[in-house]
VOLUM-783745 format. One line per field, with one value per residue: x, y, z of N, C-alpha, C, O in turn; residue number from 1. Coordinates in pm, whole numbers. Last residue first. Layout:
% VOLUM-783745
n_X <- X/...
n_Y <- Y/...
n_Z <- Z/...
ca_X <- X/...
ca_Y <- Y/...
ca_Z <- Z/...
c_X <- X/...
c_Y <- Y/...
c_Z <- Z/...
o_X <- X/...
o_Y <- Y/...
o_Z <- Z/...
num <- NUM/...
***
This chain:
% VOLUM-783745
n_X <- 41/-52/-129/125/220/39/92/357/452/764/1007/1224/1492/1766/2106/2430/2763/3113/3257/3404/3703/3788/3994/3969/3920/3736/3517/3476/3545/3455/3475/3466/3278/3120/2768/2481/2225/1891/1596/1240/901/701/348/63/-15/89/364/642/942/1240/1516/1711/1640/1541/1292/1175/1175/1000/760/715/673/443/259/257/153/-103/-211/-210/-378/-620/-673/-694/-910/-1140/-1314/-1438/-1326/-1290/-1202/-967/-817/-788/-638/-403/-316/-264/-52/141/59/85
n_Y <- -1421/-1164/-1145/-1142/-895/-732/-796/-706/-461/-448/-219/-74/162/322/305/446/298/251/210/-44/-71/-298/-461/-571/-668/-549/-718/-724/-552/-644/-509/-502/-271/-122/-191/-2/72/165/351/335/269/1/-85/-136/-126/206/323/508/616/700/931/1055/1241/1080/1022/1279/1324/1115/1194/1439/1351/1193/1392/1555/1371/1331/1590/1626/1414/1490/1724/1619/1450/1510/1247/1004/770/579/728/836/604/537/758/727/480/553/730/558/216/-117
n_Z <- 1253/1278/1543/1667/1582/1722/1987/2013/1765/1582/1563/1337/1289/1115/1230/1281/1285/1276/942/775/613/344/112/-227/-485/-641/-612/-332/-73/256/592/939/1145/1426/1479/1453/1662/1578/1667/1623/1674/1770/1717/1772/2034/2065/1937/2026/1928/2113/2056/1907/1723/1521/1635/1612/1337/1253/1383/1260/996/1027/1105/877/689/803/782/504/422/540/396/133/144/414/594/614/720/517/300/410/444/171/76/226/122/-142/-95/9/-89/0
ca_X <- 65/6/-233/32/287/52/-42/327/394/618/978/1083/1439/1630/2006/2294/2661/2989/3250/3278/3644/3758/3928/4010/4004/3867/3562/3525/3498/3540/3403/3553/3312/3222/2908/2559/2363/1988/1718/1359/1003/790/491/123/-86/36/222/566/802/1154/1402/1750/1685/1671/1391/1189/1251/1139/819/737/782/568/288/301/287/-11/-197/-136/-241/-555/-657/-595/-778/-1086/-1234/-1512/-1360/-1333/-1323/-1075/-855/-857/-771/-483/-348/-368/-175/89/135/0
ca_Y <- -1565/-1205/-1142/-1252/-1017/-722/-819/-849/-497/-460/-342/-85/29/323/276/422/392/236/264/27/-68/-166/-467/-470/-744/-483/-686/-843/-520/-663/-560/-509/-404/-115/-181/-109/107/68/331/377/317/107/-109/-135/-219/88/325/386/650/605/880/943/1292/1144/914/1214/1414/1120/1062/1434/1444/1130/1279/1610/1428/1218/1525/1718/1421/1364/1728/1721/1393/1538/1369/1109/881/536/645/923/682/446/728/849/493/453/778/665/341/0
ca_Z <- 1252/1150/1441/1693/1538/1577/1932/2025/1894/1590/1634/1376/1315/1171/1128/1327/1237/1351/1077/780/747/397/242/-131/-392/-635/-747/-402/-207/140/477/823/1092/1322/1521/1392/1631/1628/1590/1695/1582/1815/1728/1638/1947/2133/1904/2051/1910/2044/2131/1992/1854/1500/1622/1742/1426/1208/1410/1406/1028/984/1192/1005/670/787/914/592/375/581/542/165/119/280/588/547/809/651/286/366/562/264/21/239/264/-114/-157/93/-97/0
c_X <- -57/21/-181/-77/195/113/-39/192/360/573/826/1065/1291/1580/1868/2204/2524/2889/3115/3262/3516/3699/3908/3930/4059/3966/3701/3582/3558/3469/3500/3473/3404/3255/3001/2705/2430/2126/1805/1481/1120/892/568/272/-29/-46/162/419/724/1013/1323/1638/1719/1728/1531/1294/1275/1225/967/804/816/688/419/339/342/132/-95/-111/-156/-408/-583/-567/-668/-945/-1178/-1437/-1445/-1388/-1379/-1207/-972/-905/-852/-625/-437/-412/-291/-44/72/89
c_Y <- -1644/-1355/-1185/-1260/-1137/-850/-823/-883/-646/-503/-351/-220/38/181/281/392/351/341/236/78/16/-179/-324/-488/-650/-558/-622/-809/-628/-618/-573/-573/-391/-256/-171/-88/-17/115/226/367/366/139/13/-167/-227/3/196/408/520/660/780/885/1181/1202/972/1104/1349/1205/1062/1303/1440/1219/1211/1498/1483/1267/1412/1656/1510/1366/1604/1726/1492/1479/1386/1242/990/652/605/849/775/520/639/825/615/459/682/717/445/123
c_Z <- 1230/1138/1304/1586/1554/1520/1780/1965/1894/1729/1648/1443/1353/1191/1192/1207/1288/1302/1144/923/738/537/292/-2/-284/-546/-748/-539/-297/15/360/710/973/1276/1400/1428/1574/1587/1658/1606/1666/1707/1773/1643/1807/2036/1956/2019/1921/2031/2046/2077/1952/1629/1601/1738/1561/1301/1371/1444/1176/1015/1157/1101/802/771/907/728/466/542/592/316/155/268/447/541/745/734/422/353/527/389/115/189/288/32/-132/37/-6/0
o_X <- -52/15/-257/-114/189/63/-106/177/337/645/765/1103/1241/1621/1853/2224/2503/2925/3017/3254/3520/3650/3999/3813/4179/4081/3776/3684/3675/3349/3611/3410/3419/3259/2964/2759/2437/2142/1793/1470/1100/959/510/318/-67/-135/182/358/737/970/1336/1662/1752/1850/1628/1377/1383/1334/1051/894/934/793/498/439/458/224/-12/-2/-43/-322/-493/-452/-562/-873/-1169/-1491/-1516/-1485/-1501/-1312/-1064/-1018/-971/-722/-535/-530/-403/-137/-36/183
o_Y <- -1767/-1411/-1236/-1369/-1224/-906/-905/-986/-706/-572/-270/-323/142/90/249/446/238/456/202/-2/133/-286/-241/-525/-650/-516/-638/-864/-622/-641/-521/-677/-284/-349/-206/22/-122/189/201/373/432/50/115/-263/-315/53/89/503/431/742/777/799/1208/1211/921/1095/1363/1164/1013/1300/1439/1169/1177/1507/1460/1212/1398/1668/1475/1325/1614/1733/1453/1462/1290/1340/1061/635/598/901/790/501/662/868/607/445/725/745/424/133
o_Z <- 1227/1029/1222/1543/1466/1423/1717/1900/1789/1801/1719/1388/1394/1119/1310/1098/1332/1279/1078/1016/699/575/284/-5/-254/-532/-845/-579/-333/-3/364/728/914/1356/1288/1410/1638/1490/1778/1483/1768/1655/1810/1582/1730/1966/1898/2070/1837/2112/1924/2161/2067/1644/1656/1829/1619/1339/1447/1527/1213/1056/1245/1172/835/833/996/784/500/620/676/358/203/367/370/490/816/808/440/390/607/434/136/252/363/63/-105/113/50/79
num <- 90/89/88/87/86/85/84/83/82/81/80/79/78/77/76/75/74/73/72/71/70/69/68/67/66/65/64/63/62/61/60/59/58/57/56/55/54/53/52/51/50/49/48/47/46/45/44/43/42/41/40/39/38/37/36/35/34/33/32/31/30/29/28/27/26/25/24/23/22/21/20/19/18/17/16/15/14/13/12/11/10/9/8/7/6/5/4/3/2/1
***
C-alpha cells in the first residue's frame, strides 16, 4: 500500500478530505522522524515502536577490487512490531 492509497482508505473510513488527511499524515511522519533522529523512540500501542539501532564497526570486502575496507559504527532506523501485531500475522 502506498501513501496515496493509505490516504484514500482513511478518507473512505472517516469522510475527511484527502488534503486534510495528507497534511496530518505528513506532520505525523515528520514528528516521528525528528523524534527518532533525537534518539528517542516513538511507541504506538498495538502497532509497534520506531527507533534506531547502532551497527558496530566491521571489516568488509569489495570483491571486485580485492580490497578490504572498514565500515564505521553507524545508526540505522528500526521498527519493532507490537506483540499483538505479530500474533495477528501468525
